[in-house]
N, C-alpha and C positions, 0 to 999 in steps of 0.2 A: 665597309666596316665602320662601326661606330667609333667616335672619338672617345678619348679617355674622359673628357668632360661629361659626355652623355651617359657613360657607364657610371660615373660617380654620382650624377644626378639621379639616375634610376635607383641606385643603391640607397641614396639618401631618402628618396621618396618611400622606398620599401621599409626602411627603418622607421620613418615617421608614421607610416600606416600601422606598423606593429605597436609602436608606443601609444598611438591614439586608441587603438583597439584595447590595449592593456588597461589604459586609464578608464575607458568606458566600462569594461568588464569589472574593474575594481569598484567603480561607483555603483554599478548594479548589484554586485555582491554585498556591498555594505548596506544598500537599501533593503535587501532581503534579510540581512543579518541583524539589523537594528531592532526589529520587533522581538527577535529571539533574545538578544542581550537585555532588552528592557524587561522581559518576563523574568529572566534569571535575576536581574538586579532587584526587581520588586520582591522576589521570593526571599531575599535576605534582609529586607527592611522591616522595621516596626511600623505599626499603624500610624504612630505620630510622625515618623519620618516621611511616610507616604503622603499624608494629608496636609501636613503643615510645611514641611521642607520642600526643597526643589525635587520634583518627581524624577528628574533625570540624573540627580546627584547619586554618587555611590553611597552605600550604607555606612554610617559612622562606626557601628559595631556589628559586623555580620554575625548572625546567629542562626542556628538550626531549629529554633522554636517554631517557626512557621511550618517546617517540614514535619515536625512531631505533631503539630495540631492538624495538619492535612492528613497524615496517616490515620489519626483517630477519627476525624470527621467524615472521611470518605470510606472508612472501614476497609483500608487498603488490602488487608489480608484476603478478605472474601472477594471483593470486587476485582482485584488483580487476577486471582485464580479464575474467576468466571470469564473475564475478558480473554485471558490466555487460552482457556479451553475452547471458547467459541472461535477464536482466531486460528489457533493451531490445527484443530480438527477440520475446520472449514477449508483452509488452504490445502491441507493434505488431500482431502476428497476432490477439491477443485483441480489440483495438479494432476491427479491420477485420471479423473474422468475427462478432463479437457484434453490431456495427451492421447488417451485412447480414442476419443471421438475424432480428434484432428487426424490421427494416423489413419483411421478408417476412411475419413473423407478425402484425404490427400492421395490415398493409394487406390481408390475406387472411382471410376469415371461414370458410373451409372447415373440415371436421372434421379434416383432416390437420394443418393449421397449429395448430389448437387442441390437438390431441394433442401436437404438437411442443413447444408452450409448456409443457404439463403435464409433459412428459418432462424438460425443462430444470429446471423447478421441483423435481422429485423429486431431481435431481442435487444441488441445494442442501441438501436435507434429509438426505442420506446423509453421515455423517461421513467425511472423506477418510482418516482412520486405518483405516476399515474396508475401504478400497480398496487398501491397501498390497500385499497378496499378489497380487490379480489384476493390478494395474498392473505389478508386478515380473515376473510370469509372462509377460505379453504383451510387455513390453519385452525380457526375456531371450530369448524365442522369436524375436523380430524382430531380435535383435542390436543393440538400441538402448541397452543399458546401457553406461556409460562412453563415451558419444559425445555431442558437443554437440547434434546434431539430436534425439537421444533425450531429453535433459534438457529442451530447449525444447518438444518435443511433449508431454511429461509435464505441464509447467506450463500449456500451452494447453488440454489436455484437462481438467485439474482446475479451471481457472478459467473455462471457457466457460459453464457453467450460470449462475453469478452475473452474468457479463457480459451474457448474453441477458436475464436478468431485469431488470437495471438499465436497459439500453437500451430494452426494451419499455415499461417504466414511463415513460420520458422521451419515447418516440416520439409520444405523444398530444399533445405540445406543438408538433409539426411540422405546419404547415397543409398539408392535402392539396391545396389550391388551387395552391400553388406547384409541386407536382409535376405537376399537370395542365397548368399553364401551360408548364412545361418540355417536356412531351411535345408540346403543340401547336406549340411552336417547333422541334420536330424532334429533341429530345434523346433518345438511346437510354436504355434502362434503366440501363446502367452510368454514362452521363454524368449522368443525373438523380440517381443515388445519390451520386456523387462530387462533383458541383458544387452540388447543391441540398440534399440531405439531410445529408450529413456535416458541412458547415459549421454547420448549425443544431444539430447534436448535440455541439458543442464542449464545453459544460459536462458532459454525460454522459460523453464520452470522457475528459475531464480527471479526472473522479471515478474512472472505471474505471482509468485509468493510475496515479493516486496509490495507490488501494487495492491493486491487484494488484502494483504495484512494491514496496510495503511488505512484502507477503506473500512475494514471490519473493526479494527482496533479503535478508530476514531468515530465510528458510526454512532449517531444519536437517534435519527428519525426511525430507522427500521427497528432498532432495539427497543425504543419506547413503544412501538406498535405491538411487539410480541411479548415484552417483559413488563410486568407490573409488580411481581412479587419481589420483596426486598432481598431475599436470599439469592436471587438470580440476576440482580442488577449489575451493570457494567460500570467501568470507571467513568465513562462519559456521562452516563445517566446520573451517577452519584455526584459528579462535579456540579451539576445544576443546583444542588442544595446549598452550595457556597455563594450562589447569586440569586437569592430569594428577594422578594419585594420588600420584606421587613428589614433585612440586614444583608450587607455585602462584605464579606471578609476577603478583600482582594489579596492581601498578603498571603494568607493560607491558600487561597485559590491559585495564585501563581505558583506556589510551591507544589501544589497538587498537579498542576499542568506540567511542570518540569518532570515530576516523577512519572506521569503517564506517557510522556514523550520518549523517555530514555529507552524502553524496550525496542520500539520500532526504529529509533535512531541507531541502536546497536545492530539491529538486523540489517539495516541498509548499509552500514559501514562494512559488515561482514560479507555481504553479497554484492557490493557495488560493482566489482569488476565483471561479474556475470551479468548484472543488470545492464551495464553499458553495452556489453557484447550482444546481449539479447535484443536490445532496442535497435542497434545499428544493423546487425545481420538480418534480423527479421524484416526491417524496413527496406533493405537493399534487395533481398532475395524474394520477398513476398510479392 
């Protein structure tokens, strides 16, 4: 039996490790939070305070003038709606197509479905920058550039590989017995998928929606490839106008960045519990 001294020593070491871990995690969190706080701080400053005063000091008289200027300069009404449409429609199609494809791959053991899974995995390994030229050639040939359906199809095509991979990893947590019981009760294949499988895939769907929404909402390269018309431009593309070679309106740009981040931040906060479950369960069961 261990003496009381050894037990007290072990308990003290455990407490010390927890305190050390807490301190380290706090420092890491502050390191990630500092750039965010800096952007928010700059968004309330005047140009004089930014260039002449201490850049890290708090604004002397916080004002919303930068936000008003940002809304006007980035044409927030149009660009916000464009970005929202591209993101929302794309993630809905991705969630439905990825779930259906993953269900078929997970429930069939034939060589064709194994090849299909490997095919999607290869799509993840190829950098999307290497696909710029073929994507543009196909889109231009089909007259999909500078069109809303073309932009949406581009995002669905480039995100489908990851969606199938994520959904297939999570599909092993869905009991096959529930699907068999649904078929015995007379449910068709479509009814089984929509009423039984999809509700059980909620964590994986939420994870996919969050990750793809971040990518699509903040995308610059792919959007600049497919969109040149001013009426179809996204928030990220329009933000570039605030960082031109002739002039740089950093205060308005920071305000615009804060406005552009709010929707995806709200989305993550709303779905974070499903996101955490989807990442952990999929990783453990996949």
